[in-house]
N, C-alpha and C positions, 0 to 999 in steps of 0.2 A: 514406533511404526504406526503410520496413519491407516485408518480404515478406509474403505471405499467411499463411505458417506462423507468422511472428513475431506477426502480428496475432491469429491464432487462439489462440496460447499466451498472449499478453498478456490477452486477454479471459477465458480460462480461469483464469489466475492472479488477476485482479481479482475474478471471481465467487467462486472458492473461498476466497480470502483474506478476502473480506468476510463470507462465511458463517462462517468460522473465528473471526473476531473477534466475531461476534454470539453464537456458541454456546459455544465452548470457551476462547477467549482473552479473555473479557470483563474479566478482572482487570487487563489492561493498559490504560493510558490515564489513569491518575491520577484515576479517578472520573468521567471524562467519556466521551464516545462517540467511538470510532474508526471512521471511514468510509473505505474504500478508494475513491479517486476515479479513479485511473489506474494502469496497470502498463505498464512498458516492458521488453522483453527484448533482450539483446544479440544480435548476429548469429549467434554460435555457441551461443546458448541456454543459456549457463552463468551469466549474472548477470541477476537481475531487479531493476529499480528500481521500488519500490512507493511511490506518492504517497498520503498519507493526509491527511484533513481531520479536525481535532480540534475537537469541540464541547464547550463548558462545561469547558474546561481553562484554568487560569491560566498555567501555564508549559509552553508547547508544546515548547520546546527540550528540556526535561527528559524529556518523554514520548517524543519522537523518539529521544533518547539511550537511554532505557530499552528501546525497541523494538530498536534496533541492538545494545545490549548482550545482549539475550536472543534474538537472531536464531537461535541454534543450536536452542533449544527450539521457537521458532516454525517454523523450517524442518523440524524433525522432525515436528511436528504436521501441517504442510502436506504433507509427503511421504507421511504415512499416508493423507491424503485423496485425493491424486492418483496413487497408486502404479500404478493401472491405466491412467492416461491419458498419463503422461510416463515416459520411460525413466530420465532423470536429473533430479533435483530441482535447480533452479538455486539459486545463492547469492543471498541476499536482502539488499537494502539499502533502508532506509526513508528517505523524504524528506517534508517538510511540503509540502502542496499549498496555496499561497497565492493561487490564482487567484481565489477569492471576494473576498479583500481587494482584489485588483487591479481587479476589476470594480466593486466598490463605490467605489473611489477614482475611477475613470473616470466613473462615474455622478454622483458628487458634483461633479467638475470640470465636467461638462456642464451641471449644474443651476445652477452659479454664474454 
């Protein structure tokens, strides 16, 4: 169960990271579009798990690996954005959000 503070910080991370990928980090994503769908923060606020949806990307695993390999640069750019809102910038880990595929599969099964 997340606390109110964790929920607020997760929403802040999701919003700011989404804006960052739209404007400054658009070169990541292998030519596709990176959308931040969800963010979760650990209870001590030190680690952020960011779930991204990748559109028009052939190899999603390679893009996730690229994001995790460059998380130092991404975290630095993110820290510049939120320096007045958070005291400590959390460590970032990227994961693929496959919930859309899951929903499509369930809908397909229900239609059969």
